[in-house]
PABAKE-845100 format. One record per residue: residue number from 1; x, y, z of N, C-alpha, C in turn. Coordinates in pm, whole numbers, always signed. Layout:
N
+------+--------+--------+--------+--------+---------+--------+--------+--------+--------+
! resi !  neast ! nnorth !    nup ! caeast ! canorth !   caup !  ceast ! cnorth !    cup !
+------+--------+--------+--------+--------+---------+--------+--------+--------+--------+
!  NUM !      X !      Y !      Z !      X !       Y !      Z !      X !      Y !      Z !
...
+------+--------+--------+--------+--------+---------+--------+--------+--------+--------+
# end
This chain:
156
+------+--------+--------+--------+--------+---------+--------+--------+--------+--------+
! resi !  neast ! nnorth !    nup ! caeast ! canorth !   caup !  ceast ! cnorth !    cup !
+------+--------+--------+--------+--------+---------+--------+--------+--------+--------+
!    1 !   -313 !  -6442 !  -3067 !   -201 !   -6423 !  -3158 !   -236 !  -6319 !  -3266 !
!    2 !   -361 !  -6323 !  -3312 !   -402 !   -6228 !  -3416 !   -397 !  -6085 !  -3361 !
!    3 !   -444 !  -6065 !  -3239 !   -441 !   -5931 !  -3180 !   -297 !  -5882 !  -3160 !
!    4 !   -207 !  -5974 !  -3124 !    -66 !   -5938 !  -3108 !     -7 !  -5895 !  -3242 !
!    5 !    -37 !  -5969 !  -3348 !    +13 !   -5933 !  -3481 !    -40 !  -5798 !  -3524 !
!    6 !   -167 !  -5773 !  -3498 !   -228 !   -5645 !  -3537 !   -164 !  -5528 !  -3460 !
!    7 !   -134 !  -5552 !  -3332 !    -69 !   -5449 !  -3251 !    +73 !  -5423 !  -3300 !
!    8 !   +144 !  -5528 !  -3337 !   +280 !   -5511 !  -3390 !   +278 !  -5432 !  -3521 !
!    9 !   +181 !  -5457 !  -3606 !   +170 !   -5379 !  -3731 !   +143 !  -5232 !  -3698 !
!   10 !    +61 !  -5206 !  -3596 !    +39 !   -5067 !  -3553 !   +170 !  -5002 !  -3508 !
!   11 !   +253 !  -5079 !  -3436 !   +382 !   -5028 !  -3392 !   +473 !  -4999 !  -3511 !
!   12 !   +476 !  -5090 !  -3607 !   +556 !   -5067 !  -3728 !   +506 !  -4942 !  -3801 !
!   13 !   +376 !  -4925 !  -3812 !   +321 !   -4806 !  -3877 !   +362 !  -4679 !  -3804 !
!   14 !   +372 !  -4686 !  -3671 !   +413 !   -4570 !  -3592 !   +562 !  -4540 !  -3614 !
!   15 !   +645 !  -4644 !  -3611 !   +790 !   -4626 !  -3623 !   +831 !  -4593 !  -3767 !
!   16 !   +762 !  -4648 !  -3864 !   +797 !   -4631 !  -4005 !   +677 !  -4576 !  -4082 !
!   17 !   +636 !  -4451 !  -4055 !   +515 !   -4397 !  -4120 !   +532 !  -4377 !  -4270 !
!   18 !   +656 !  -4369 !  -4318 !   +679 !   -4346 !  -4462 !   +694 !  -4476 !  -4541 !
!   19 !   +673 !  -4588 !  -4477 !   +678 !   -4720 !  -4540 !   +813 !  -4746 !  -4608 !
!   20 !   +923 !  -4714 !  -4540 !  +1056 !   -4733 !  -4596 !  +1106 !  -4877 !  -4573 !
!   21 !  +1093 !  -4927 !  -4451 !  +1143 !   -5062 !  -4418 !  +1058 !  -5173 !  -4479 !
!   22 !   +927 !  -5159 !  -4477 !   +835 !   -5258 !  -4532 !   +739 !  -5188 !  -4628 !
!   23 !   +785 !  -5159 !  -4750 !   +699 !   -5083 !  -4843 !   +586 !  -5167 !  -4904 !
!   24 !   +601 !  -5298 !  -4905 !   +500 !   -5384 !  -4967 !   +383 !  -5404 !  -4872 !
!   25 !   +260 !  -5361 !  -4911 !   +145 !   -5376 !  -4821 !   +116 !  -5522 !  -4786 !
!   26 !   +157 !  -5617 !  -4872 !   +135 !   -5758 !  -4841 !   +220 !  -5805 !  -4724 !
!   27 !   +337 !  -5742 !  -4705 !   +423 !   -5778 !  -4592 !   +384 !  -5703 !  -4465 !
!   28 !   +311 !  -5597 !  -4482 !   +283 !   -5509 !  -4369 !   +137 !  -5514 !  -4324 !
!   29 !    +56 !  -5588 !  -4392 !    -87 !   -5588 !  -4362 !   -121 !  -5660 !  -4233 !
!   30 !   -235 !  -5624 !  -4179 !   -285 !   -5688 !  -4058 !   -366 !  -5812 !  -4093 !
!   31 !   -357 !  -5913 !  -4008 !   -443 !   -6030 !  -4021 !   -585 !  -5988 !  -3987 !
!   32 !   -683 !  -6046 !  -4053 !   -822 !   -6010 !  -4018 !   -860 !  -6067 !  -3882 !
!   33 !   -948 !  -5995 !  -3814 !  -1000 !   -6047 !  -3687 !  -1085 !  -6169 !  -3715 !
!   34 !  -1084 !  -6269 !  -3628 !  -1171 !   -6384 !  -3648 !  -1317 !  -6341 !  -3642 !
!   35 !  -1409 !  -6418 !  -3704 !  -1550 !   -6380 !  -3700 !  -1597 !  -6360 !  -3556 !
!   36 !  -1662 !  -6246 !  -3533 !  -1709 !   -6213 !  -3399 !  -1599 !  -6168 !  -3306 !
!   37 !  -1476 !  -6159 !  -3358 !  -1364 !   -6118 !  -3275 !  -1370 !  -5970 !  -3243 !
!   38 !  -1327 !  -5937 !  -3123 !  -1331 !   -5799 !  -3079 !  -1213 !  -5777 !  -2986 !
!   39 !  -1143 !  -5669 !  -3005 !  -1032 !   -5633 !  -2918 !  -1089 !  -5556 !  -2801 !
!   40 !  -1108 !  -5622 !  -2685 !  -1170 !   -5557 !  -2568 !  -1089 !  -5440 !  -2517 !
!   41 !   -957 !  -5440 !  -2540 !   -877 !   -5328 !  -2492 !   -909 !  -5200 !  -2569 !
!   42 !   -946 !  -5212 !  -2694 !   -973 !   -5094 !  -2775 !  -1119 !  -5051 !  -2768 !
!   43 !  -1208 !  -5144 !  -2747 !  -1350 !   -5109 !  -2741 !  -1390 !  -5106 !  -2594 !
!   44 !  -1391 !  -4988 !  -2538 !  -1424 !   -4970 !  -2398 !  -1557 !  -4896 !  -2388 !
!   45 !  -1637 !  -4928 !  -2290 !  -1765 !   -4856 !  -2276 !  -1742 !  -4709 !  -2241 !
!   46 !  -1833 !  -4625 !  -2285 !  -1823 !   -4482 !  -2257 !  -1834 !  -4452 !  -2108 !
!   47 !  -1889 !  -4545 !  -2032 !  -1907 !   -4525 !  -1888 !  -1779 !  -4547 !  -1808 !
!   48 !  -1677 !  -4604 !  -1871 !  -1553 !   -4636 !  -1800 !  -1475 !  -4510 !  -1766 !
!   49 !  -1438 !  -4498 !  -1640 !  -1358 !   -4385 !  -1593 !  -1212 !  -4426 !  -1582 !
!   50 !  -1187 !  -4549 !  -1538 !  -1050 !   -4596 !  -1522 !  -1047 !  -4749 !  -1528 !
!   51 !   -935 !  -4800 !  -1577 !   -908 !   -4944 !  -1577 !   -761 !  -4959 !  -1543 !
!   52 !   -732 !  -5034 !  -1437 !   -594 !   -5041 !  -1391 !   -569 !  -5171 !  -1315 !
!   53 !   -441 !  -5201 !  -1295 !   -402 !   -5317 !  -1216 !   -404 !  -5278 !  -1069 !
!   54 !   -454 !  -5370 !   -986 !   -455 !   -5346 !   -841 !   -437 !  -5481 !   -776 !
!   55 !   -332 !  -5496 !   -698 !   -292 !   -5627 !   -648 !   -377 !  -5681 !   -532 !
!   56 !   -438 !  -5595 !   -454 !   -519 !   -5643 !   -343 !   -668 !  -5621 !   -373 !
!   57 !   -753 !  -5668 !   -286 !   -897 !   -5652 !   -306 !   -933 !  -5503 !   -297 !
!   58 !   -989 !  -5443 !   -404 !  -1019 !   -5301 !   -404 !  -1148 !  -5264 !   -331 !
!   59 !  -1234 !  -5360 !   -302 !  -1365 !   -5331 !   -244 !  -1354 !  -5266 !   -105 !
!   60 !  -1267 !  -5315 !    -14 !  -1256 !   -5247 !   +116 !  -1213 !  -5100 !   +104 !
!   61 !  -1125 !  -5070 !    +10 !  -1084 !   -4931 !    -10 !  -1203 !  -4846 !    -57 !
!   62 !  -1282 !  -4900 !   -150 !  -1401 !   -4830 !   -198 !  -1501 !  -4810 !    -84 !
!   63 !  -1519 !  -4913 !     -1 !  -1613 !   -4905 !   +111 !  -1571 !  -4797 !   +211 !
!   64 !  -1443 !  -4791 !   +245 !  -1397 !   -4690 !   +342 !  -1409 !  -4550 !   +281 !
!   65 !  -1379 !  -4536 !   +154 !  -1393 !   -4406 !    +85 !  -1539 !  -4360 !    +89 !
!   66 !  -1632 !  -4451 !    +59 !  -1775 !   -4417 !    +59 !  -1822 !  -4381 !   +201 !
!   67 !  -1777 !  -4457 !   +300 !  -1816 !   -4432 !   +439 !  -1768 !  -4293 !   +485 !
!   68 !  -1643 !  -4257 !   +451 !  -1589 !   -4126 !   +489 !  -1671 !  -4011 !   +430 !
!   69 !  -1731 !  -4033 !   +315 !  -1806 !   -3927 !   +248 !  -1957 !  -3938 !   +270 !
!   70 !  -2000 !  -4036 !   +348 !  -2142 !   -4052 !   +376 !  -2221 !  -4098 !   +255 !
!   71 !  -2156 !  -4173 !   +165 !  -2223 !   -4223 !    +44 !  -2270 !  -4366 !    +67 !
!   72 !  -2380 !  -4402 !     +2 !  -2435 !   -4536 !    +16 !  -2352 !  -4637 !    -63 !
!   73 !  -2305 !  -4741 !     +5 !  -2220 !   -4845 !    -53 !  -2297 !  -4976 !    -53 !
!   74 !  -2288 !  -5052 !   -162 !  -2346 !   -5187 !   -163 !  -2258 !  -5280 !   -244 !
!   75 !  -2245 !  -5402 !   -196 !  -2168 !   -5506 !   -265 !  -2248 !  -5557 !   -383 !
!   76 !  -2179 !  -5591 !   -491 !  -2243 !   -5651 !   -609 !  -2170 !  -5782 !   -638 !
!   77 !  -2217 !  -5888 !   -581 !  -2151 !   -6017 !   -601 !  -2017 !  -6022 !   -529 !
!   78 !  -1931 !  -6116 !   -570 !  -1802 !   -6133 !   -506 !  -1701 !  -6028 !   -549 !
!   79 !  -1711 !  -5981 !   -673 !  -1603 !   -5899 !   -727 !  -1646 !  -5758 !   -767 !
!   80 !  -1749 !  -5707 !   -707 !  -1790 !   -5573 !   -744 !  -1860 !  -5500 !   -632 !
!   81 !  -1878 !  -5370 !   -653 !  -1948 !   -5286 !   -556 !  -2001 !  -5164 !   -627 !
!   82 !  -2101 !  -5101 !   -566 !  -2165 !   -4982 !   -623 !  -2178 !  -4877 !   -514 !
!   83 !  -2149 !  -4751 !   -551 !  -2162 !   -4639 !   -459 !  -2245 !  -4533 !   -527 !
!   84 !  -2348 !  -4484 !   -461 !  -2431 !   -4376 !   -515 !  -2359 !  -4244 !   -493 !
!   85 !  -2346 !  -4166 !   -601 !  -2277 !   -4037 !   -592 !  -2369 !  -3928 !   -539 !
!   86 !  -2417 !  -3943 !   -420 !  -2494 !   -3838 !   -354 !  -2642 !  -3842 !   -383 !
!   87 !  -2715 !  -3762 !   -308 !  -2860 !   -3750 !   -323 !  -2896 !  -3603 !   -335 !
!   88 !  -3004 !  -3578 !   -404 !  -3056 !   -3443 !   -410 !  -2975 !  -3349 !   -497 !
!   89 !  -2882 !  -3402 !   -576 !  -2808 !   -3315 !   -665 !  -2895 !  -3283 !   -784 !
!   90 !  -2869 !  -3175 !   -848 !  -2954 !   -3131 !   -960 !  -2944 !  -3223 !  -1081 !
!   91 !  -2830 !  -3286 !  -1098 !  -2814 !   -3375 !  -1213 !  -2875 !  -3511 !  -1182 !
!   92 !  -2893 !  -3591 !  -1286 !  -2942 !   -3727 !  -1270 !  -2849 !  -3803 !  -1176 !
!   93 !  -2905 !  -3880 !  -1086 !  -2824 !   -3954 !   -990 !  -2735 !  -4054 !  -1061 !
!   94 !  -2609 !  -4054 !  -1025 !  -2509 !   -4142 !  -1085 !  -2455 !  -4237 !   -980 !
!   95 !  -2410 !  -4354 !  -1026 !  -2344 !   -4451 !   -938 !  -2202 !  -4474 !   -988 !
!   96 !  -2113 !  -4501 !   -895 !  -1980 !   -4551 !   -929 !  -1988 !  -4702 !   -915 !
!   97 !  -1953 !  -4772 !  -1021 !  -1954 !   -4918 !  -1019 !  -1811 !  -4967 !  -1028 !
!   98 !  -1768 !  -5048 !   -933 !  -1635 !   -5107 !   -934 !  -1649 !  -5253 !   -972 !
!   99 !  -1576 !  -5293 !  -1075 !  -1572 !   -5433 !  -1117 !  -1428 !  -5480 !  -1102 !
!  100 !  -1409 !  -5595 !  -1039 !  -1276 !   -5646 !  -1015 !  -1263 !  -5786 !  -1071 !
!  101 !  -1162 !  -5803 !  -1156 !  -1126 !   -5934 !  -1208 !   -973 !  -5941 !  -1196 !
!  102 !   -924 !  -5984 !  -1077 !   -782 !   -5970 !  -1046 !   -691 !  -6012 !  -1160 !
!  103 !   -589 !  -5931 !  -1188 !   -546 !   -5813 !  -1114 !   -610 !  -5682 !  -1165 !
!  104 !   -711 !  -5689 !  -1250 !   -769 !   -5569 !  -1311 !   -888 !  -5517 !  -1233 !
!  105 !   -897 !  -5385 !  -1228 !  -1010 !   -5315 !  -1167 !  -1062 !  -5217 !  -1270 !
!  106 !  -1195 !  -5210 !  -1283 !  -1259 !   -5111 !  -1370 !  -1350 !  -5025 !  -1283 !
!  107 !  -1347 !  -4894 !  -1307 !  -1439 !   -4802 !  -1243 !  -1527 !  -4742 !  -1351 !
!  108 !  -1657 !  -4748 !  -1331 !  -1754 !   -4693 !  -1425 !  -1844 !  -4595 !  -1352 !
!  109 !  -1893 !  -4495 !  -1425 !  -1996 !   -4406 !  -1373 !  -2117 !  -4424 !  -1462 !
!  110 !  -2228 !  -4465 !  -1400 !  -2350 !   -4500 !  -1473 !  -2470 !  -4433 !  -1410 !
!  111 !  -2577 !  -4415 !  -1488 !  -2702 !   -4371 !  -1426 !  -2744 !  -4474 !  -1322 !
!  112 !  -2806 !  -4427 !  -1215 !  -2845 !   -4514 !  -1105 !  -2924 !  -4636 !  -1155 !
!  113 !  -2880 !  -4754 !  -1113 !  -2950 !   -4877 !  -1146 !  -2908 !  -4942 !  -1277 !
!  114 !  -2826 !  -4876 !  -1359 !  -2781 !   -4935 !  -1486 !  -2658 !  -5021 !  -1465 !
!  115 !  -2632 !  -5110 !  -1560 !  -2512 !   -5192 !  -1560 !  -2427 !  -5159 !  -1681 !
!  116 !  -2302 !  -5206 !  -1679 !  -2208 !   -5181 !  -1788 !  -2249 !  -5262 !  -1910 !
!  117 !  -2245 !  -5197 !  -2026 !  -2269 !   -5262 !  -2154 !  -2145 !  -5239 !  -2238 !
!  118 !  -2084 !  -5347 !  -2286 !  -1955 !   -5334 !  -2354 !  -1964 !  -5300 !  -2502 !
!  119 !  -2082 !  -5304 !  -2563 !  -2089 !   -5258 !  -2702 !  -2152 !  -5119 !  -2700 !
!  120 !  -2080 !  -5022 !  -2750 !  -2114 !   -4881 !  -2736 !  -2252 !  -4841 !  -2784 !
!  121 !  -2299 !  -4888 !  -2900 !  -2426 !   -4834 !  -2948 !  -2543 !  -4856 !  -2855 !
!  122 !  -2548 !  -4969 !  -2782 !  -2665 !   -4994 !  -2701 !  -2646 !  -4961 !  -2554 !
!  123 !  -2526 !  -4927 !  -2514 !  -2500 !   -4898 !  -2374 !  -2527 !  -4753 !  -2340 !
!  124 !  -2525 !  -4721 !  -2209 !  -2543 !   -4581 !  -2170 !  -2430 !  -4497 !  -2225 !
!  125 !  -2456 !  -4371 !  -2252 !  -2354 !   -4282 !  -2305 !  -2260 !  -4233 !  -2196 !
!  126 !  -2170 !  -4145 !  -2235 !  -2077 !   -4086 !  -2141 !  -2156 !  -4007 !  -2036 !
!  127 !  -2127 !  -4029 !  -1909 !  -2205 !   -3963 !  -1805 !  -2180 !  -3812 !  -1801 !
!  128 !  -2283 !  -3737 !  -1765 !  -2270 !   -3594 !  -1743 !  -2265 !  -3574 !  -1592 !
!  129 !  -2153 !  -3523 !  -1544 !  -2132 !   -3509 !  -1400 !  -2124 !  -3362 !  -1362 !
!  130 !  -2173 !  -3332 !  -1244 !  -2158 !   -3196 !  -1191 !  -2013 !  -3178 !  -1144 !
!  131 !  -1976 !  -3055 !  -1120 !  -1842 !   -3025 !  -1069 !  -1819 !  -3097 !   -935 !
!  132 !  -1921 !  -3099 !   -852 !  -1908 !   -3166 !   -721 !  -1889 !  -3317 !   -739 !
!  133 !  -1963 !  -3378 !   -830 !  -1948 !   -3522 !   -855 !  -1808 !  -3552 !   -910 !
!  134 !  -1757 !  -3466 !   -996 !  -1622 !   -3487 !  -1049 !  -1520 !  -3479 !   -935 !
!  135 !  -1537 !  -3384 !   -843 !  -1445 !   -3372 !   -729 !  -1449 !  -3497 !   -642 !
!  136 !  -1569 !  -3550 !   -620 !  -1582 !   -3672 !   -539 !  -1513 !  -3789 !   -611 !
!  137 !  -1534 !  -3799 !   -741 !  -1472 !   -3905 !   -820 !  -1320 !  -3890 !   -823 !
!  138 !  -1272 !  -3768 !   -831 !  -1127 !   -3744 !   -827 !  -1067 !  -3794 !   -696 !
!  139 !  -1139 !  -3774 !   -586 !  -1087 !   -3820 !   -458 !  -1075 !  -3973 !   -455 !
!  140 !  -1168 !  -4042 !   -522 !  -1159 !   -4188 !   -529 !  -1040 !  -4230 !   -615 !
!  141 !  -1023 !  -4167 !   -730 !   -909 !   -4199 !   -815 !   -777 !  -4172 !   -742 !
!  142 !   -773 !  -4062 !   -667 !   -653 !   -4030 !   -589 !   -626 !  -4140 !   -486 !
!  143 !   -731 !  -4192 !   -424 !   -717 !   -4298 !   -324 !   -653 !  -4422 !   -387 !
!  144 !   -684 !  -4449 !   -514 !   -625 !   -4563 !   -585 !   -492 !  -4526 !   -653 !
!  145 !   -442 !  -4404 !   -630 !   -319 !   -4354 !   -694 !   -330 !  -4354 !   -846 !
!  146 !   -445 !  -4310 !   -895 !   -469 !   -4302 !  -1039 !   -475 !  -4156 !  -1082 !
!  147 !   -449 !  -4129 !  -1211 !   -464 !   -3992 !  -1261 !   -610 !  -3947 !  -1244 !
!  148 !   -629 !  -3819 !  -1217 !   -764 !   -3768 !  -1194 !   -824 !  -3714 !  -1323 !
!  149 !   -950 !  -3677 !  -1315 !  -1026 !   -3629 !  -1430 !  -1019 !  -3477 !  -1440 !
!  150 !  -1018 !  -3425 !  -1562 !  -1029 !   -3279 !  -1577 !  -1173 !  -3238 !  -1556 !
!  151 !  -1196 !  -3113 !  -1514 !  -1333 !   -3060 !  -1509 !  -1377 !  -3036 !  -1651 !
!  152 !  -1494 !  -3085 !  -1688 !  -1550 !   -3064 !  -1823 !  -1676 !  -2984 !  -1811 !
!  153 !  -1696 !  -2895 !  -1905 !  -1822 !   -2823 !  -1907 !  -1929 !  -2916 !  -1961 !
!  154 !  -2050 !  -2893 !  -1921 !  -2162 !   -2976 !  -1970 !  -2167 !  -2970 !  -2121 !
!  155 !  -2196 !  -3087 !  -2180 !  -2209 !   -3095 !  -2325 !  -2077 !  -3118 !  -2396 !
!  156 !  -1966 !  -3132 !  -2320 !  -1837 !   -3157 !  -2384 !  -1785 !  -3293 !  -2347 !
+------+--------+--------+--------+--------+---------+--------+--------+--------+--------+
# end
């Protein structure tokens, strides 16, 4: 309920930026987050590439995509899988990690062997991908009917 109230105040701030309808800050203020409370939707790990709803099991689609490209696929428990983004590339080897908690699917790109850390300061940073790795990742996002990634220059 607290997160809903905070989101509604954000909406009011967007619709009424000049504070005309609710000029009193006491009427417009956000409730404080409970101790240790965190809005998981707003605090996302830097390794996350996409988070979306997917009604069926996404692992078979990931497995067939990896098989078509000759990439190594491995299951991670009941609701996840990992695919190595190639071998022998000049950049540090990266993995695509799929986590599924129906109906949500998360795709992360991490250094090989790492896991997702949800608090930013201690987790791995944003991955640096080669142009070829970005193209491979775009093909996976396309397979899931998701928006693709722009090509980024290194260091950006």
